[in-house]
C-alpha positions as CSV (number, residue, x, y, z in Angstrom):
1,X,82.6,102.0,126.4
2,X,86.1,102.0,125.0
3,X,88.6,103.9,127.0
4,X,89.1,107.5,125.7
5,X,91.7,110.2,126.4
6,X,89.1,112.3,128.4
7,X,90.6,115.1,130.3
8,X,94.0,113.8,130.2
9,X,94.8,115.0,126.7
10,X,94.5,118.2,124.6
11,X,95.4,121.8,125.1
12,X,93.2,124.3,126.9
13,X,92.5,127.2,124.6
14,X,90.4,130.3,125.2
15,X,87.8,130.8,122.6
16,X,85.9,134.1,122.3
17,X,82.1,134.1,122.8
18,X,81.5,135.5,119.3
19,X,83.5,133.7,116.6
20,X,83.7,136.5,114.0
21,X,79.9,136.5,113.8
22,X,80.0,134.0,111.0
23,X,80.3,130.2,111.3
24,X,82.3,130.2,108.1
25,X,85.2,131.9,109.9
26,X,85.3,129.5,112.8
27,X,88.3,127.4,111.8
28,X,90.2,130.5,110.8
29,X,89.6,132.3,114.1
30,X,90.2,129.3,116.4
31,X,92.8,127.7,114.2
32,X,92.3,124.1,115.3
33,X,94.2,121.7,113.1
34,X,93.3,118.0,113.1
35,X,94.1,115.0,111.0
36,X,91.9,112.6,109.0
37,X,93.8,109.8,107.4
38,X,92.7,108.4,104.0
39,X,90.9,105.0,104.4
40,X,93.0,102.1,103.5
41,X,92.4,98.3,103.2
42,X,92.3,96.1,106.3
43,X,93.8,98.5,108.7
44,X,95.1,96.4,111.7
45,X,97.2,99.0,113.4
46,X,96.9,102.8,113.8
47,X,98.5,105.1,116.3
48,X,98.3,108.9,116.7
49,X,100.7,109.1,119.7
50,X,98.5,111.4,121.7
51,X,99.9,112.2,125.1
52,X,98.0,110.5,127.9
53,X,98.8,112.5,131.0
54,X,97.4,109.8,133.3
55,X,99.9,107.3,131.9
56,X,102.3,108.6,129.3
57,X,103.6,105.1,128.5
58,X,100.2,104.0,127.4
59,X,99.7,104.7,123.6
60,X,96.2,104.0,122.3
61,X,95.6,101.8,119.4
62,X,92.9,103.3,117.2
63,X,92.4,101.0,114.2
64,X,89.0,99.7,113.3
65,X,88.9,96.6,111.0
66,X,85.5,95.0,110.6
67,X,86.8,91.4,110.4
68,X,84.9,88.2,111.3
69,X,85.7,88.9,114.9
70,X,82.8,91.2,114.9
71,X,79.6,89.3,115.4
72,X,77.9,92.6,116.1
73,X,79.1,96.1,115.4
74,X,78.3,97.1,119.0
75,X,80.9,94.7,120.4
76,X,83.9,96.7,119.3
77,X,84.8,97.3,123.0
78,X,85.3,93.5,123.3
79,X,88.0,93.3,120.6
80,X,91.6,93.7,121.8
81,X,93.2,97.0,120.9
82,X,96.7,97.3,119.7
83,X,97.8,99.6,122.5
84,X,101.5,100.2,122.5
85,X,103.6,100.2,125.6
86,X,106.1,103.2,125.6
87,X,109.4,102.1,127.1
88,X,111.3,104.9,128.8
89,X,108.5,107.3,127.7
90,X,107.5,110.2,129.9
91,X,105.3,113.3,129.5
92,X,108.3,115.1,128.2
93,X,108.6,112.7,125.3
94,X,105.6,114.2,123.6
95,X,105.7,117.2,121.3
96,X,103.4,119.0,119.0
97,X,103.7,117.4,115.5
98,X,102.9,118.5,112.0
99,X,99.5,117.0,111.7
100,X,97.6,118.4,114.6
101,X,97.9,121.4,117.0
102,X,95.2,120.7,119.6
103,X,97.4,118.1,121.4
104,X,100.9,117.0,121.8
105,X,100.6,114.1,119.5
106,X,104.1,113.3,118.2
107,X,106.4,110.9,120.2
108,X,110.0,111.8,120.4
109,X,112.5,108.9,120.2
110,X,115.9,109.8,121.7
111,X,118.0,107.3,119.8
112,X,119.2,105.7,123.0
113,X,116.4,104.0,125.1
114,X,113.0,105.1,124.0
115,X,110.9,102.6,121.9
116,X,107.3,101.1,121.9
117,X,106.3,97.5,122.0
118,X,103.3,95.4,121.4
119,X,104.1,91.9,122.6
120,X,103.4,88.9,120.3
121,X,101.5,87.0,123.0
122,X,99.3,90.0,123.4
123,X,98.5,90.2,119.6
124,X,97.7,86.5,119.5
125,X,96.0,85.8,122.8
126,X,92.5,84.2,123.0
127,X,89.8,86.4,124.4
128,X,86.2,85.8,125.5
129,X,83.0,87.8,125.8
130,X,79.4,87.3,126.4
131,X,77.4,87.8,123.2
132,X,74.5,90.2,123.6
133,X,73.9,91.2,120.0
134,X,71.3,90.0,117.5
135,X,73.1,89.7,114.2
136,X,74.1,86.1,114.8
137,X,70.5,85.1,115.7
138,X,70.2,81.3,115.3
139,X,74.0,80.8,115.2
140,X,75.1,82.1,118.6
141,X,72.8,82.1,121.5
142,X,72.3,85.5,123.1
143,X,73.9,85.7,126.5
144,X,76.3,82.8,125.7
145,X,80.1,83.1,126.4
146,X,82.1,83.0,123.1
147,X,85.8,82.4,123.0
148,X,87.6,83.7,119.9
149,X,91.0,82.0,119.2
150,X,93.8,84.5,118.9
151,X,95.6,82.6,116.2
152,X,92.6,83.4,113.9
153,X,93.0,87.1,114.3
154,X,94.3,89.3,111.4
155,X,96.9,91.5,113.0
156,X,100.2,93.3,112.4
157,X,101.8,89.8,112.1
158,X,101.8,89.1,108.4
159,X,101.5,85.9,106.5
160,X,101.7,85.7,102.7
161,X,99.6,88.8,102.2
162,X,100.4,92.2,100.7
163,X,100.8,95.0,103.3
164,X,101.9,98.5,103.9
165,X,103.4,100.7,106.6
166,X,102.4,104.4,106.7
167,X,104.4,106.8,108.9
168,X,104.7,110.6,109.3
169,X,108.1,111.3,110.8
170,X,111.0,113.6,111.3
171,X,114.4,112.0,111.2
172,X,117.3,113.5,113.2
173,X,119.8,110.6,112.7
174,X,120.3,108.4,109.6
175,X,120.5,105.1,111.4
176,X,117.6,103.6,113.4
177,X,114.7,101.2,113.4
178,X,111.2,102.6,112.5
179,X,108.9,99.5,112.7
180,X,109.7,95.8,113.1
181,X,107.9,92.5,113.5
182,X,110.7,90.0,113.2
183,X,111.4,86.6,114.8
184,X,113.9,83.8,114.0
185,X,114.8,85.7,110.7
186,X,111.2,85.8,109.5
187,X,109.0,88.9,109.3
188,X,109.4,92.5,108.2
189,X,111.6,95.5,109.2
190,X,111.5,99.1,108.1
191,X,114.5,101.0,109.2
192,X,117.0,103.9,108.2
193,X,120.6,103.1,107.2
194,X,122.8,105.9,105.9
195,X,119.7,108.1,105.9
196,X,117.9,105.9,103.4
197,X,114.7,104.1,103.9
198,X,115.1,100.3,104.0
199,X,112.4,97.6,103.8
200,X,113.6,94.1,104.7
201,X,111.4,90.9,104.4
202,X,112.9,87.9,106.1
203,X,112.3,84.3,105.2
204,X,114.5,82.6,107.8
205,X,118.0,82.5,106.2
206,X,116.9,84.3,103.0
207,X,115.7,87.8,102.6
208,X,114.3,90.5,100.3
209,X,115.6,94.0,100.6
210,X,114.8,97.3,98.9
211,X,116.2,100.7,100.0
212,X,115.9,104.2,98.5
213,X,118.7,106.2,96.8
214,X,117.3,109.3,98.5
215,X,118.1,110.2,102.1
216,X,115.5,111.6,104.5
217,X,117.7,112.4,107.5
218,X,117.2,116.1,107.1
219,X,115.3,116.9,110.3
220,X,112.2,117.8,108.2
221,X,108.8,116.2,108.3
222,X,108.2,113.5,105.8
223,X,105.3,111.2,104.8
224,X,106.4,107.7,104.2
225,X,104.6,104.5,102.8
226,X,106.5,101.2,102.5
227,X,104.4,98.8,100.5
228,X,104.8,95.0,99.9
229,X,102.8,93.9,96.9
230,X,102.6,90.1,96.8
231,X,100.7,90.2,93.5
232,X,103.5,91.8,91.6
233,X,106.2,90.4,94.1
234,X,107.8,93.8,94.6
235,X,108.4,96.2,97.4
236,X,107.8,99.9,96.8
237,X,108.8,103.0,98.9
238,X,106.9,106.3,98.6
239,X,108.2,109.6,100.2
240,X,106.0,112.7,100.3
241,X,103.7,111.4,97.7
242,X,106.2,110.1,95.2
243,X,107.5,106.7,94.3
244,X,111.2,106.5,95.1
245,X,113.9,104.9,93.1
246,X,115.2,101.8,95.0
247,X,118.0,99.3,95.0
248,X,117.0,95.7,95.4
249,X,118.6,92.7,96.9
250,X,117.1,89.1,96.8
251,X,113.8,88.0,95.6
252,X,110.3,88.3,97.2
253,X,108.9,84.8,98.0
254,X,105.4,83.3,98.2
255,X,106.2,82.2,101.7
256,X,104.7,83.1,105.2
257,X,106.6,85.6,107.3
258,X,104.5,85.1,110.4
259,X,106.6,85.0,113.5
260,X,106.7,85.1,117.2
261,X,108.7,88.3,117.6
262,X,107.2,91.3,119.2
263,X,105.9,94.4,117.2
264,X,108.4,97.1,117.8
265,X,108.3,100.8,117.0
266,X,111.5,102.9,117.2
267,X,114.1,100.2,117.3
268,X,115.4,97.2,115.2
269,X,117.9,94.5,115.4
270,X,119.6,95.8,112.3
271,X,120.4,99.3,113.2
272,X,119.3,100.0,116.8
273,X,117.3,102.9,118.1
274,X,115.4,105.6,116.0
275,X,116.2,109.2,116.7
276,X,113.5,111.7,115.8
277,X,109.7,112.1,116.0
278,X,106.8,110.0,114.9
279,X,103.4,111.8,114.5
280,X,101.4,109.0,112.9
281,X,101.8,105.3,112.2
282,X,99.4,102.9,110.4
283,X,99.6,99.2,109.3
284,X,97.4,97.8,106.5
285,X,97.1,94.2,105.4
286,X,96.9,95.2,101.8
287,X,98.4,97.3,99.1
288,X,97.3,100.6,97.7
289,X,95.7,98.8,94.8
290,X,93.7,96.7,97.3
291,X,92.5,99.9,98.8
292,X,91.5,101.0,95.3
293,X,93.6,104.2,95.6
294,X,96.9,105.7,94.5
295,X,99.8,107.4,96.5
296,X,98.9,110.6,94.8
297,X,95.2,110.4,96.1
298,X,96.4,109.4,99.7
299,X,98.9,112.2,99.8
300,X,96.6,114.8,98.4
301,X,93.9,113.9,100.9
302,X,96.1,113.8,104.0
303,X,98.1,117.0,103.3
304,X,95.7,119.1,101.2
305,X,92.3,117.6,102.2
306,X,89.0,119.3,103.0
307,X,89.7,119.2,106.8
308,X,92.5,121.7,106.2
309,X,90.1,124.2,104.6
310,X,87.3,126.4,105.9
311,X,83.7,126.4,104.7
312,X,84.5,128.4,101.6
313,X,87.3,125.8,100.8
314,X,90.0,128.3,101.6
315,X,93.3,126.8,102.8
316,X,93.5,127.5,106.6
317,X,96.7,125.4,107.3
């Protein structure tokens, strides 16, 4: 079985034996708030930043992308998870965020030394397993050891594909890296500069940059999606369900941005450490159009969805 949070996470809450006599009042009486993200296309990274009391530096990767790595659905526990390593992270680094109240599930970045890392060699390493399924009958012998080459995996290391970064965050300082996968000038970086959201795509010596006119360094919670659309050759930035006006530098190229740099959360080469909180982070190897959705639909679901209502569709949170 895949590792779970077990007893190390969550908050103990006293629940009365009789919950207002009617099941329809359960959520209203107990007031448990949880988060259900809207499904996106090819999700290769997802983190809720739940505190793990056993090892606060261990941040579970929770994405499930049913790629060709899966010879059998039951073999999910063999596939490497994108667990982040929190650097200089302790139990005190976790706070209650905006999305859920049953666990301390927002990570505080101090703007000085706290960040998270997923090493490039971990992302791309080969792995092996003994095939015990039945879906590949005739192709792979049951009980045979299979080696899957890491360089075939579809991960947070992008190529020429569209992709997006989704994050729920609170910004306390206008300078700092949010997410970066960059090496030798190639890759992508999402960061704050002057309180404005920046998206930079590196092609070695060349780059493509878009940044917002609007600032978000107001110490309030914001939903952010940064999208790279390779079909239209454009970068888009959405804040709180709305497409932002952006300023552009350079041109987007039909060129691979794959690199050997580590995947970093909370720090960038451009502007240093992020100061604030991150409640949720997700990486998709596709655009909103690839997911057959819109920013309005995603935002409506995540911040006004049915999981925030009771059985009579009354808003609870």
